[in-house]
Backbone as JSON, one array per atom type, in Angstrom:
{
  "sequence": "MEFKNPFTKAGFWFKGNIHTHTKNSDGRLSPEEIVRMYKENKYDFLFLTDHNKITECKISFKDFIVIEGVEFNKNNFHILGLNLNKIFSIENLTLQEIINKINSSGGFTVICHPYWSAIKSQEILNLSNFLGIEIYNNTCEQSKGKGYSLVHWDEILQENRKIWGFAVDDTHFLSGENQENDIFGGFIMVKAPLLNKKEICNSIKEGFFYSSTGVFIENLEIANNKIKIQFSPSVLVDFIGYGATGVRFSKKEEITYAEYEIKGNEKYIRIEITDKNNKKAWTNPIFL",
  "N": [[0.84, -1.2, 0.0], [0.48, 2.23, -0.79], [0.43, 5.42, 0.35], [0.35, 8.78, 1.08], [-0.45, 9.94, 3.93], [-1.96, 12.74, 5.04], [-3.02, 13.16, 7.55], [-1.53, 11.85, 9.4], [0.81, 13.14, 9.34], [3.14, 15.33, 10.82], [2.44, 18.69, 11.74], [0.57, 21.54, 10.53], [-2.7, 22.56, 9.37], [-3.29, 24.18, 6.3], [-5.08, 26.38, 4.26], [-5.65, 26.84, 0.8], [-5.52, 28.22, -2.59], [-4.65, 27.2, -5.83], [-4.85, 28.29, -8.38], [-5.23, 31.19, -9.94], [-6.27, 34.33, -11.33], [-5.4, 37.66, -12.45], [-5.61, 41.22, -13.24], [-3.39, 41.28, -14.83], [-3.6, 39.34, -16.74], [-6.39, 37.93, -17.74], [-8.11, 38.51, -15.64], [-10.25, 40.42, -13.4], [-9.43, 41.9, -11.22], [-6.76, 43.6, -9.44], [-3.51, 42.23, -8.57], [-3.03, 42.81, -5.84], [-5.6, 43.36, -4.88], [-6.95, 40.88, -5.21], [-5.41, 39.16, -3.67], [-5.79, 40.28, -1.13], [-8.51, 39.74, -0.78], [-8.61, 36.92, -0.6], [-7.08, 36.57, 1.68], [-8.69, 37.86, 3.6], [-10.79, 36.13, 3.62], [-10.01, 33.98, 5.07], [-8.09, 32.27, 3.95], [-4.84, 30.77, 3.64], [-2.76, 30.68, 1.83], [-1.9, 31.52, -1.58], [-1.65, 30.92, -5.02], [-0.59, 32.87, -7.7], [-1.48, 32.84, -11.01], [-1.31, 33.91, -13.77], [-2.0, 34.08, -17.34], [0.59, 32.88, -19.24], [2.55, 34.53, -18.11], [4.5, 35.9, -15.38], [3.2, 37.02, -12.34], [3.58, 39.42, -9.86], [2.97, 40.29, -6.44], [2.47, 43.28, -4.66], [1.96, 43.68, -2.02], [2.24, 42.33, 1.3], [1.66, 39.87, 3.84], [1.94, 38.93, 7.26], [0.94, 36.44, 8.02], [0.18, 35.09, 5.71], [0.84, 33.74, 2.53], [2.04, 34.36, -0.78], [2.49, 32.73, -3.81], [4.35, 32.38, -6.77], [3.3, 31.61, -10.11], [2.37, 30.22, -13.35], [-0.03, 30.07, -15.96], [0.21, 28.19, -18.68], [-0.67, 28.25, -22.09], [-1.25, 26.01, -24.6], [-2.12, 24.86, -27.63], [-5.08, 23.06, -27.18], [-4.57, 22.57, -24.58], [-4.22, 23.65, -21.22], [-1.82, 24.46, -18.87], [-0.65, 24.43, -15.62], [2.18, 25.92, -14.3], [3.68, 25.77, -11.4], [5.12, 27.48, -8.6], [7.07, 28.91, -9.97], [9.58, 31.24, -10.86], [10.47, 32.58, -13.05], [9.56, 33.35, -16.39], [9.24, 31.52, -19.47], [9.6, 31.01, -23.0], [7.17, 29.21, -24.84], [6.73, 28.73, -27.42], [8.03, 27.09, -29.37], [7.97, 24.66, -28.17], [6.99, 21.32, -27.32], [4.12, 19.83, -25.66], [5.06, 18.02, -23.73], [7.67, 18.92, -23.47], [7.21, 21.41, -22.34], [6.24, 20.69, -19.8], [8.52, 19.36, -18.85], [10.32, 21.5, -18.81], [9.17, 23.19, -16.89], [9.47, 21.56, -14.62], [12.28, 21.28, -14.51], [12.93, 23.85, -13.94], [12.46, 24.17, -11.33], [9.83, 24.14, -10.59], [6.45, 22.74, -10.42], [3.9, 20.74, -12.04], [0.53, 21.0, -13.08], [-2.26, 19.75, -14.79], [-4.76, 21.58, -16.35], [-8.34, 21.81, -15.99], [-9.54, 19.45, -17.69], [-12.07, 18.51, -18.76], [-13.5, 20.87, -19.49], [-11.7, 21.81, -21.4], [-11.97, 20.01, -23.43], [-10.28, 17.82, -23.53], [-9.14, 14.58, -24.0], [-8.79, 11.66, -21.95], [-6.79, 9.92, -22.83], [-5.08, 11.63, -24.18], [-3.91, 12.97, -22.09], [-2.68, 10.85, -20.83], [-0.65, 10.37, -22.59], [1.3, 12.03, -21.76], [3.89, 12.72, -19.32], [5.37, 12.95, -16.0], [3.95, 15.01, -14.78], [2.29, 16.51, -11.97], [-0.42, 16.3, -11.25], [-3.99, 16.58, -11.97], [-6.6, 19.01, -12.49], [-9.4, 18.25, -10.77], [-11.66, 19.5, -10.02], [-12.86, 22.57, -11.12], [-13.7, 25.73, -10.35], [-14.42, 28.05, -11.83], [-14.93, 26.96, -14.38], [-17.1, 25.37, -13.74], [-19.04, 27.24, -12.8], [-19.39, 28.87, -15.01], [-19.81, 27.26, -17.28], [-20.81, 24.81, -16.53], [-19.03, 22.73, -16.53], [-17.17, 21.79, -14.62], [-16.18, 19.5, -13.33], [-13.79, 16.93, -13.53], [-13.64, 14.18, -13.05], [-13.97, 11.65, -14.2], [-11.87, 11.64, -16.02], [-9.76, 11.57, -14.17], [-10.12, 9.05, -12.93], [-9.81, 7.37, -15.16], [-7.15, 7.79, -15.78], [-5.91, 6.96, -13.39], [-6.65, 4.3, -13.45], [-4.92, 3.29, -15.27], [-2.71, 2.81, -13.85], [-1.28, 5.09, -13.18], [0.16, 7.36, -11.0], [-1.2, 10.02, -9.78], [-2.14, 13.25, -8.43], [-5.25, 14.77, -7.34], [-6.74, 17.92, -7.84], [-8.7, 20.53, -6.46], [-9.77, 23.66, -7.54], [-10.06, 27.28, -7.83], [-9.59, 28.88, -10.15], [-9.87, 31.58, -10.42], [-11.25, 34.46, -11.91], [-12.65, 36.49, -11.07], [-15.2, 36.83, -12.14], [-18.62, 37.17, -12.99], [-22.01, 36.61, -13.97], [-25.32, 37.62, -15.05], [-26.85, 35.38, -14.61], [-25.25, 33.63, -13.21], [-23.03, 32.48, -10.62], [-20.37, 34.17, -8.8], [-16.92, 33.38, -9.47], [-15.21, 32.85, -7.38], [-13.76, 31.5, -4.35], [-14.62, 28.79, -4.39], [-13.34, 26.33, -4.89], [-10.74, 24.54, -3.31], [-7.63, 23.59, -1.69], [-6.6, 21.7, 1.16], [-3.77, 21.76, 2.96], [-1.25, 19.94, 4.62], [1.37, 20.95, 6.53], [4.57, 21.66, 8.05], [5.24, 24.34, 8.47], [4.1, 27.64, 7.55], [5.3, 28.51, 4.84], [6.8, 29.17, 1.62], [8.47, 27.05, 0.73], [7.79, 24.81, 2.38], [5.01, 24.54, 1.96], [4.92, 24.02, -0.81], [6.47, 21.66, -0.91], [4.84, 19.88, 0.56], [2.56, 19.81, -1.06], [3.62, 18.67, -3.41], [4.32, 16.16, -2.41], [1.86, 15.11, -1.87], [0.47, 15.57, 0.48], [-2.23, 16.55, 1.14], [-5.75, 17.39, 0.84], [-8.58, 17.82, -1.36], [-11.28, 20.18, -1.82], [-14.67, 21.46, -1.99], [-16.07, 22.49, 0.02], [-16.63, 20.64, 2.05], [-15.11, 19.38, 5.0], [-12.47, 17.31, 5.94], [-11.79, 15.45, 8.8], [-10.32, 13.38, 9.95], [-8.35, 10.55, 8.98], [-7.76, 7.18, 8.91], [-5.89, 4.21, 8.39], [-5.99, 0.94, 9.07], [-5.59, -2.48, 10.01], [-6.58, -3.46, 7.59], [-8.7, -1.78, 7.06], [-10.26, 1.26, 6.09], [-10.84, 4.22, 7.7], [-12.76, 7.09, 8.05], [-13.37, 10.45, 9.02], [-15.46, 13.38, 9.01], [-16.92, 16.62, 8.16], [-20.51, 17.19, 8.63], [-22.28, 15.2, 6.33], [-23.81, 13.53, 3.48], [-23.22, 11.48, 1.7], [-20.69, 9.06, 1.07], [-18.27, 8.01, -1.05], [-16.32, 5.29, -1.78], [-14.02, 4.77, -4.06], [-12.74, 2.68, -6.53], [-10.81, 0.72, -8.86], [-12.56, 0.18, -11.88], [-15.51, -1.52, -11.23], [-15.11, -1.75, -8.54], [-15.23, -0.9, -5.02], [-17.49, 1.12, -2.96], [-20.59, 2.73, -2.12], [-21.36, 4.7, 0.67], [-24.01, 5.56, 2.61], [-26.58, 7.34, 4.38], [-29.93, 8.12, 5.53], [-30.02, 10.24, 7.25], [-27.73, 12.92, 8.17], [-24.23, 12.18, 8.21], [-21.07, 11.62, 9.86], [-19.01, 9.92, 9.73], [-17.4, 7.17, 8.16], [-16.53, 3.89, 6.95], [-14.41, 1.51, 5.27], [-13.74, -1.72, 4.15], [-10.89, -3.04, 2.86], [-10.69, -4.88, -0.09], [-8.76, -5.87, -1.83], [-8.6, -6.04, -4.57], [-8.89, -3.57, -5.68], [-6.97, -1.89, -6.78], [-6.57, 0.94, -6.58], [-7.83, 3.3, -4.19], [-9.9, 5.99, -3.87], [-11.44, 8.6, -2.02], [-14.55, 10.15, -1.94], [-16.55, 12.67, -0.7], [-19.79, 13.93, -0.02], [-21.92, 16.6, 0.84], [-25.18, 17.74, 2.05], [-25.66, 19.99, 0.57], [-24.44, 19.57, -1.78], [-21.75, 20.11, -1.67], [-18.33, 19.09, -1.69], [-15.61, 16.81, -0.88], [-12.37, 15.48, -1.57], [-10.12, 12.83, -1.17], [-6.65, 12.19, -1.87], [-5.51, 9.44, -3.95], [-5.34, 6.16, -2.52], [-2.96, 3.87, -3.07], [-2.87, 0.52, -3.98]],
  "CA": [[0.0, 0.0, 0.0], [1.22, 3.48, -0.86], [-0.45, 6.56, 0.59], [0.89, 9.85, 1.91], [-1.58, 10.34, 4.74], [-1.69, 14.04, 5.69], [-3.52, 13.17, 8.92], [-0.49, 11.31, 10.28], [1.99, 13.98, 9.19], [3.26, 16.41, 11.8], [2.3, 20.01, 11.15], [-0.67, 22.3, 10.66], [-3.5, 22.62, 8.15], [-3.32, 25.47, 5.64], [-6.06, 26.42, 3.17], [-5.15, 27.65, -0.3], [-5.97, 28.07, -3.97], [-3.45, 27.15, -6.68], [-5.13, 28.77, -9.74], [-5.8, 32.52, -9.75], [-5.93, 35.31, -12.36], [-5.51, 39.07, -12.11], [-5.64, 42.11, -14.4], [-2.22, 41.06, -15.67], [-4.03, 38.57, -17.91], [-7.81, 38.12, -18.05], [-8.91, 38.72, -14.44], [-10.8, 41.77, -13.22], [-8.86, 42.58, -10.07], [-5.3, 43.68, -9.36], [-2.95, 41.21, -7.66], [-3.2, 43.21, -4.45], [-7.02, 43.21, -4.52], [-7.35, 39.47, -5.12], [-4.72, 38.6, -2.51], [-6.45, 40.76, 0.08], [-9.79, 39.04, -0.65], [-8.37, 35.57, -0.09], [-6.62, 36.71, 3.07], [-9.84, 38.22, 4.44], [-11.7, 34.98, 3.67], [-9.37, 32.94, 5.9], [-7.13, 31.43, 3.26], [-3.48, 30.92, 4.15], [-1.82, 30.86, 0.72], [-2.5, 31.71, -2.89], [-0.78, 30.97, -6.19], [-1.02, 33.75, -8.79], [-1.15, 32.07, -12.21], [-1.81, 34.56, -14.98], [-1.68, 33.39, -18.58], [1.86, 33.08, -19.94], [3.38, 35.58, -17.49], [4.65, 35.89, -13.92], [2.6, 38.16, -11.67], [4.04, 39.65, -8.5], [2.07, 41.06, -5.59], [3.25, 44.31, -3.98], [1.67, 43.71, -0.59], [2.55, 41.07, 1.97], [1.07, 39.7, 5.16], [2.74, 38.1, 8.14], [0.37, 35.1, 8.14], [-0.38, 34.72, 4.41], [1.9, 33.74, 1.54], [1.71, 34.36, -2.21], [3.48, 31.95, -4.55], [4.24, 32.68, -8.19], [3.05, 30.52, -11.06], [1.97, 30.61, -14.69], [-0.86, 29.16, -16.74], [0.66, 28.14, -20.07], [-1.68, 27.82, -23.06], [-0.65, 25.37, -25.78], [-3.21, 24.17, -28.31], [-6.24, 23.06, -26.28], [-4.09, 22.3, -23.22], [-3.78, 24.69, -20.29], [-0.93, 23.78, -17.94], [-0.13, 25.26, -14.54], [3.54, 25.79, -13.82], [3.59, 26.33, -10.05], [6.39, 27.79, -7.94], [8.0, 29.4, -10.99], [9.97, 32.63, -10.68], [10.81, 33.16, -14.35], [8.78, 32.88, -17.53], [10.02, 31.07, -20.63], [8.79, 30.9, -24.21], [6.73, 27.85, -25.15], [6.33, 28.74, -28.84], [8.59, 25.97, -30.12], [8.04, 23.5, -27.29], [5.86, 20.41, -27.25], [3.51, 19.78, -24.34], [5.97, 17.34, -22.82], [8.82, 19.81, -23.24], [6.77, 22.45, -21.4], [6.25, 20.06, -18.48], [9.92, 19.13, -18.46], [10.94, 22.8, -18.52], [8.64, 23.61, -15.59], [10.1, 20.75, -13.58], [13.71, 21.58, -14.42], [13.07, 25.21, -13.42], [12.16, 24.15, -9.9], [8.4, 24.16, -10.36], [5.72, 21.49, -10.62], [2.94, 20.89, -13.11], [-0.84, 20.49, -12.95], [-3.05, 19.89, -16.02], [-5.98, 22.32, -16.01], [-9.72, 21.58, -16.46], [-9.62, 18.62, -18.9], [-13.42, 18.45, -19.33], [-13.75, 22.17, -20.13], [-10.79, 21.95, -22.53], [-12.25, 18.94, -24.39], [-9.11, 16.95, -23.59], [-9.42, 13.18, -23.7], [-7.88, 11.06, -20.97], [-5.64, 9.35, -23.52], [-4.15, 12.71, -24.48], [-3.15, 13.22, -20.85], [-1.85, 9.66, -20.6], [0.52, 10.46, -23.47], [2.26, 12.9, -21.1], [4.46, 12.17, -18.09], [6.08, 13.85, -15.08], [3.12, 16.06, -14.2], [1.92, 16.14, -10.6], [-1.83, 15.93, -11.15], [-4.94, 17.3, -12.81], [-7.71, 19.65, -11.8], [-10.6, 17.43, -10.76], [-12.76, 20.47, -9.93], [-12.49, 23.94, -11.45], [-14.9, 26.5, -10.02], [-14.79, 28.92, -12.95], [-15.53, 26.12, -15.42], [-18.41, 24.92, -13.27], [-19.97, 28.35, -12.71], [-19.63, 29.52, -16.3], [-20.19, 26.33, -18.35], [-21.27, 23.54, -16.02], [-18.04, 21.73, -16.88], [-16.12, 21.93, -13.63], [-15.68, 18.24, -12.78], [-13.03, 16.06, -14.44], [-13.41, 12.99, -12.24], [-13.8, 10.49, -15.08], [-10.47, 11.71, -16.48], [-8.89, 11.14, -13.07], [-10.22, 7.6, -12.78], [-9.23, 6.69, -16.32], [-5.69, 7.87, -15.64], [-5.54, 6.1, -12.27], [-6.85, 2.9, -13.86], [-3.73, 2.92, -16.04], [-1.62, 2.71, -12.86], [-0.54, 6.35, -13.08], [-0.02, 7.91, -9.67], [-1.32, 11.48, -9.86], [-3.01, 13.85, -7.44], [-6.41, 15.52, -7.82], [-6.79, 19.27, -7.26], [-9.85, 21.42, -6.59], [-9.24, 25.02, -7.71], [-10.99, 28.33, -8.22], [-9.35, 29.49, -11.47], [-10.59, 32.85, -10.24], [-11.1, 35.65, -12.74], [-13.61, 37.39, -10.44], [-16.23, 37.06, -13.15], [-19.96, 36.66, -12.73], [-23.0, 37.11, -14.92], [-26.68, 37.8, -14.53], [-27.42, 34.09, -14.23], [-24.25, 32.72, -12.68], [-22.35, 32.92, -9.41], [-18.97, 34.56, -8.93], [-16.07, 32.2, -9.56], [-14.22, 32.87, -6.31], [-14.02, 30.77, -3.1], [-15.42, 27.6, -4.66], [-12.53, 25.12, -4.87], [-9.5, 24.8, -2.58], [-6.96, 22.43, -1.1], [-6.15, 21.79, 2.55], [-2.41, 21.23, 2.93], [-0.61, 19.72, 5.92], [2.78, 21.33, 6.43], [5.1, 22.06, 9.35], [5.3, 25.8, 8.56], [3.49, 28.38, 6.44], [6.23, 29.21, 3.97], [6.74, 28.67, 0.25], [9.14, 25.76, 0.6], [7.05, 23.73, 3.03], [3.72, 24.36, 1.27], [5.18, 23.37, -2.1], [6.91, 20.3, -0.65], [3.69, 19.08, 0.96], [1.71, 19.59, -2.25], [4.28, 17.71, -4.3], [4.3, 14.85, -1.79], [0.49, 14.63, -1.77], [-0.05, 15.76, 1.82], [-3.35, 17.49, 1.07], [-6.98, 16.92, 0.22], [-9.27, 18.86, -2.12], [-12.64, 20.39, -1.31], [-15.51, 22.61, -2.35], [-16.75, 22.94, 1.23], [-16.59, 19.61, 3.08], [-13.81, 19.29, 5.67], [-12.12, 15.99, 6.47], [-11.23, 15.63, 10.14], [-9.32, 12.35, 10.24], [-8.32, 9.39, 8.09], [-6.91, 6.13, 9.43], [-5.87, 2.93, 7.7], [-5.46, -0.06, 10.0], [-6.25, -3.79, 9.96], [-7.24, -3.58, 6.29], [-9.88, -0.92, 7.02], [-10.1, 2.7, 5.95], [-11.82, 4.91, 8.54], [-12.67, 8.52, 7.74], [-14.29, 11.35, 9.72], [-15.64, 14.57, 8.17], [-18.04, 17.48, 8.52], [-21.77, 16.51, 8.31], [-22.45, 14.93, 4.91], [-24.85, 12.53, 3.21], [-22.69, 10.41, 0.88], [-19.25, 8.81, 1.02], [-17.96, 7.04, -2.1], [-14.99, 4.69, -1.83], [-13.97, 4.49, -5.49], [-11.55, 1.97, -6.97], [-10.73, 0.34, -10.28], [-13.77, -0.39, -12.45], [-16.71, -1.6, -10.39], [-14.76, -1.94, -7.14], [-15.58, 0.19, -4.12], [-18.86, 1.09, -2.45], [-21.17, 3.99, -1.63], [-21.79, 4.67, 2.07], [-24.97, 6.65, 2.75], [-27.67, 7.22, 5.34], [-30.95, 9.14, 5.31], [-29.61, 11.4, 8.03], [-26.33, 13.31, 7.96], [-23.24, 11.32, 8.84], [-19.75, 12.23, 10.02], [-18.03, 8.83, 9.79], [-17.62, 6.02, 7.28], [-15.37, 3.02, 6.87], [-14.4, 0.6, 4.13], [-12.81, -2.83, 4.28], [-10.17, -3.24, 1.6], [-10.85, -6.24, -0.62], [-7.49, -6.27, -2.42], [-8.64, -5.98, -6.04], [-9.29, -2.21, -6.08], [-5.81, -1.22, -7.38], [-6.46, 2.2, -5.85], [-9.08, 3.76, -3.59], [-10.0, 7.41, -3.55], [-12.66, 8.82, -1.25], [-15.28, 11.37, -2.3], [-17.58, 12.93, 0.3], [-20.74, 14.93, -0.49], [-22.87, 17.01, 1.86], [-26.56, 17.94, 1.57], [-25.66, 21.12, -0.37], [-23.6, 19.12, -2.89], [-20.35, 20.42, -1.47], [-17.61, 17.84, -1.73], [-14.18, 16.72, -0.56], [-11.72, 14.32, -2.19], [-8.76, 12.47, -0.76], [-5.79, 11.64, -2.92], [-5.7, 7.98, -4.0], [-4.58, 5.16, -1.77], [-2.56, 2.91, -4.09], [-2.71, -0.82, -3.41]],
  "C": [[0.88, 1.24, 0.0], [0.26, 4.64, -0.71], [0.25, 7.54, 1.51], [-0.26, 10.44, 2.72], [-1.3, 11.66, 5.45], [-2.12, 14.07, 7.16], [-2.54, 12.54, 9.9], [0.8, 12.12, 10.18], [1.99, 15.07, 10.25], [3.11, 17.76, 11.09], [0.93, 20.6, 11.38], [-1.4, 22.31, 9.32], [-3.53, 24.04, 7.61], [-4.22, 25.39, 4.41], [-5.54, 27.31, 2.04], [-5.77, 27.33, -1.64], [-4.76, 28.15, -4.88], [-3.66, 27.75, -8.07], [-5.91, 30.07, -9.66], [-5.34, 33.48, -10.84], [-6.17, 36.74, -11.87], [-5.63, 39.9, -13.39], [-4.44, 41.92, -15.33], [-2.48, 40.08, -16.81], [-5.51, 38.84, -18.14], [-8.69, 38.19, -16.81], [-9.36, 40.16, -14.31], [-10.12, 42.57, -12.13], [-7.35, 42.63, -10.14], [-4.79, 42.55, -8.47], [-3.19, 41.54, -6.2], [-4.65, 43.04, -4.0], [-7.4, 41.75, -4.32], [-6.67, 38.8, -3.93], [-5.42, 39.01, -1.22], [-7.78, 40.03, 0.3], [-9.61, 37.63, -0.1], [-7.91, 35.61, 1.37], [-7.8, 36.97, 3.99], [-10.84, 37.08, 4.55], [-11.03, 33.73, 4.25], [-8.61, 31.89, 5.1], [-5.74, 31.72, 3.82], [-2.46, 31.15, 3.04], [-2.57, 30.93, -0.6], [-1.42, 31.69, -3.95], [-1.39, 31.93, -7.2], [-0.54, 33.12, -10.1], [-1.75, 32.71, -13.46], [-1.31, 33.84, -16.23], [-0.33, 33.84, -19.14], [2.71, 34.22, -19.39], [3.42, 35.4, -15.98], [4.04, 37.16, -13.37], [3.13, 38.25, -10.24], [3.03, 40.49, -7.75], [2.89, 42.03, -4.73], [2.92, 44.46, -2.5], [2.01, 42.34, 0.01], [1.91, 41.07, 3.35], [1.93, 38.75, 5.97], [2.27, 36.65, 8.13], [-0.33, 34.66, 6.84], [0.75, 34.77, 3.39], [1.34, 33.69, 0.12], [2.84, 33.66, -2.95], [3.25, 32.17, -6.05], [3.99, 31.41, -9.01], [2.61, 31.1, -12.38], [0.96, 29.6, -15.21], [-0.42, 29.25, -18.2], [-0.46, 27.61, -20.96], [-0.98, 27.27, -24.28], [-1.71, 24.49, -26.42], [-4.44, 24.19, -27.4], [-5.85, 22.76, -24.84], [-3.8, 23.6, -22.49], [-3.01, 23.97, -19.18], [-0.45, 24.77, -16.89], [1.32, 24.9, -14.25], [3.61, 26.51, -12.48], [4.95, 26.43, -9.39], [7.47, 28.13, -8.98], [8.31, 30.87, -10.74], [10.28, 33.35, -11.98], [9.96, 32.53, -15.43], [9.73, 32.38, -18.62], [9.07, 30.92, -21.81], [8.43, 29.45, -24.47], [6.43, 27.69, -26.65], [6.8, 27.51, -29.6], [8.7, 24.69, -29.29], [6.8, 22.62, -27.44], [5.27, 20.45, -25.84], [4.44, 19.12, -23.33], [7.19, 18.19, -22.5], [8.46, 20.94, -22.29], [6.79, 21.9, -19.98], [7.67, 19.86, -17.99], [10.61, 20.43, -18.08], [10.46, 23.35, -17.18], [9.37, 22.88, -14.47], [11.57, 21.09, -13.4], [13.97, 22.98, -13.9], [12.72, 25.3, -11.94], [10.68, 24.17, -9.57], [7.78, 22.78, -10.44], [4.48, 21.78, -11.44], [1.59, 20.26, -12.77], [-1.57, 20.76, -14.27], [-4.39, 20.5, -15.66], [-7.22, 21.73, -16.69], [-9.86, 20.75, -17.75], [-11.01, 18.61, -19.55], [-13.74, 19.72, -20.1], [-12.92, 22.33, -21.41], [-11.02, 20.92, -23.63], [-11.03, 18.06, -24.62], [-9.54, 15.54, -23.21], [-8.38, 12.64, -22.72], [-6.63, 10.51, -21.65], [-4.62, 10.42, -23.88], [-3.29, 13.03, -23.25], [-2.21, 12.06, -20.57], [-0.62, 9.63, -21.49], [1.63, 11.3, -22.85], [2.77, 12.23, -19.82], [5.06, 13.29, -17.25], [5.28, 15.08, -14.67], [2.6, 15.56, -12.86], [0.48, 15.66, -10.5], [-2.67, 16.71, -12.14], [-5.96, 18.01, -11.92], [-8.93, 18.75, -11.9], [-11.85, 18.28, -10.55], [-12.21, 21.85, -10.19], [-13.73, 24.8, -11.3], [-15.35, 27.42, -11.15], [-15.48, 28.11, -14.05], [-16.92, 25.64, -15.02], [-19.42, 26.05, -13.28], [-20.32, 28.94, -14.08], [-20.18, 28.57, -17.37], [-20.8, 25.03, -17.84], [-20.32, 22.4, -16.32], [-16.85, 21.77, -15.91], [-15.48, 20.64, -13.18], [-14.98, 17.42, -13.86], [-12.68, 14.75, -13.73], [-13.25, 11.74, -13.08], [-12.38, 10.46, -15.65], [-9.53, 11.16, -15.41], [-8.91, 9.63, -12.94], [-9.6, 6.87, -13.97], [-7.7, 6.71, -16.29], [-5.21, 6.95, -14.52], [-5.66, 4.62, -12.63], [-5.72, 2.39, -14.74], [-2.48, 2.89, -15.16], [-0.73, 3.95, -12.82], [-0.86, 7.0, -11.74], [-0.01, 9.43, -9.73], [-2.3, 11.96, -8.8], [-4.19, 14.56, -8.12], [-6.54, 16.83, -7.08], [-8.14, 19.94, -7.5], [-9.34, 22.86, -6.58], [-10.37, 26.0, -7.98], [-10.84, 28.71, -9.69], [-10.0, 30.87, -11.51], [-10.22, 33.89, -11.29], [-11.9, 36.81, -12.13], [-14.66, 37.83, -11.45], [-17.55, 36.49, -12.67], [-20.9, 37.28, -13.75], [-24.36, 37.21, -14.27], [-27.24, 36.5, -13.98], [-26.38, 33.11, -13.69], [-23.54, 33.34, -11.48], [-20.94, 33.4, -9.73], [-18.1, 33.32, -8.84], [-15.01, 32.12, -8.46], [-14.71, 32.06, -5.11], [-14.88, 29.52, -3.32], [-14.65, 26.3, -4.61], [-11.19, 25.42, -4.21], [-8.86, 23.49, -2.16], [-6.59, 22.74, 0.34], [-4.83, 21.04, 2.64], [-1.89, 21.07, 4.35], [0.89, 19.99, 5.77], [3.27, 21.79, 7.79], [5.1, 23.57, 9.57], [4.58, 26.41, 7.36], [4.57, 29.19, 5.73], [6.24, 28.51, 2.61], [7.32, 27.27, 0.13], [8.3, 24.63, 1.17], [5.71, 23.48, 2.38], [3.93, 23.61, -0.04], [5.63, 21.92, -1.91], [5.73, 19.39, -0.29], [2.75, 18.81, -0.22], [2.33, 18.54, -3.15], [4.24, 16.3, -3.74], [2.89, 14.26, -1.68], [-0.13, 14.76, -0.39], [-1.15, 16.83, 1.82], [-4.61, 16.75, 0.66], [-7.66, 18.11, -0.45], [-10.71, 18.99, -1.65], [-13.34, 21.54, -2.03], [-16.31, 23.08, -1.14], [-16.83, 21.92, 2.35], [-15.18, 19.55, 3.68], [-13.62, 17.88, 6.24], [-11.38, 16.19, 7.78], [-10.2, 14.59, 10.5], [-9.45, 11.22, 9.23], [-7.3, 8.4, 8.64], [-7.0, 4.9, 8.54], [-5.2, 1.92, 8.62], [-6.27, -1.34, 9.87], [-7.11, -3.95, 8.71], [-8.53, -2.77, 6.19], [-9.47, 0.53, 6.87], [-11.21, 3.36, 6.77], [-11.66, 6.41, 8.34], [-13.76, 9.29, 8.49], [-14.3, 12.7, 9.0], [-16.78, 15.41, 8.7], [-19.34, 16.85, 8.02], [-22.04, 16.42, 6.81], [-23.49, 13.83, 4.73], [-24.35, 11.35, 2.4], [-21.18, 10.29, 1.05], [-19.03, 7.71, -0.01], [-16.52, 6.6, -1.97], [-14.84, 4.13, -3.25], [-12.65, 3.83, -5.85], [-11.63, 1.65, -8.45], [-12.06, -0.27, -10.72], [-14.94, -0.35, -11.5], [-16.38, -1.8, -8.92], [-15.12, -0.7, -6.32], [-17.02, 0.09, -3.68], [-19.3, 2.51, -2.1], [-21.7, 3.77, -0.21], [-22.74, 5.84, 2.26], [-26.01, 6.3, 3.81], [-28.7, 8.3, 5.03], [-30.62, 10.41, 6.07], [-28.16, 11.75, 7.71], [-25.4, 12.41, 8.76], [-21.91, 12.07, 8.94], [-18.64, 11.18, 10.04], [-18.42, 7.75, 8.78], [-16.36, 5.17, 7.29], [-15.53, 2.04, 5.71], [-13.36, -0.48, 4.37], [-12.19, -3.11, 2.92], [-10.28, -4.7, 1.17], [-9.56, -6.77, -1.24], [-7.44, -6.2, -3.93], [-8.94, -4.58, -6.56], [-8.21, -1.48, -6.88], [-5.54, 0.14, -6.74], [-7.83, 2.47, -5.23], [-8.96, 5.25, -3.36], [-11.36, 7.64, -2.91], [-13.26, 10.17, -1.63], [-16.46, 11.52, -1.35], [-18.47, 14.05, -0.2], [-21.71, 15.3, 0.62], [-24.23, 17.33, 1.24], [-26.67, 19.11, 0.6], [-24.81, 20.84, -1.6], [-22.19, 19.67, -2.84], [-19.59, 19.12, -1.27], [-16.2, 17.97, -1.14], [-13.65, 15.44, -1.18], [-10.37, 14.07, -1.54], [-7.94, 12.15, -2.01], [-5.88, 10.11, -2.87], [-4.8, 7.23, -3.04], [-4.24, 4.07, -2.78], [-2.25, 1.57, -3.45], [-1.71, -1.61, -4.26]]
}
């Protein structure tokens, strides 16, 4: 079994968003305005990821960190290069070369909103050395109803690829007459010893986090071939594995605990929790 359990790691929980836009590309707010909004809404860190450029923020807070990144656009692929300090040209690079360049520059890579981008799982499987994909993108959900890329995640996991799943805002601070604002909808909870760039990035790369749109996971234990999980009041818990393996755990009333006995043929198990308002949380996969 292989699983980086954030609940057994020493440290503290930090809330953050890894996909954010400002006026420097196609967002509506300045870097300082968007950073202040996340800080005031009890986030601990934020990645600024404008399209094809590095954005810096001119304000700083003692208990909030801003980390640089870029959203690279290549064909129908959008790729996050996170923890990047310098931009580079992608004009003559293939998708794989972009990923390799991000990694060699000290950053890490997340594939953006596959469903919204009309990317097939096989196209992603043709790539390597990326950290994960966006399994929920709030902007894509609020604007087009295409925020979830969970089938992509499972199809990639079923090919024995070990990748993480990220819930993000992709904030542009856009809203319309018939749609909600795209801010504060998708986030990750990271377990790290300290709130600084190095420790947050290390924990993300190692998988010491879970993703959420509003459900909070309180504990996760694996012992005696059983997975036991505790969470904020919810109505559904899905233990999802390869193909038809796994099970749905549900009650008519709200629940805060569920467990699953590992059968051994699941290949991987990821846990998805849903509350009565359709808010969700996702663990990273437990690989068997």
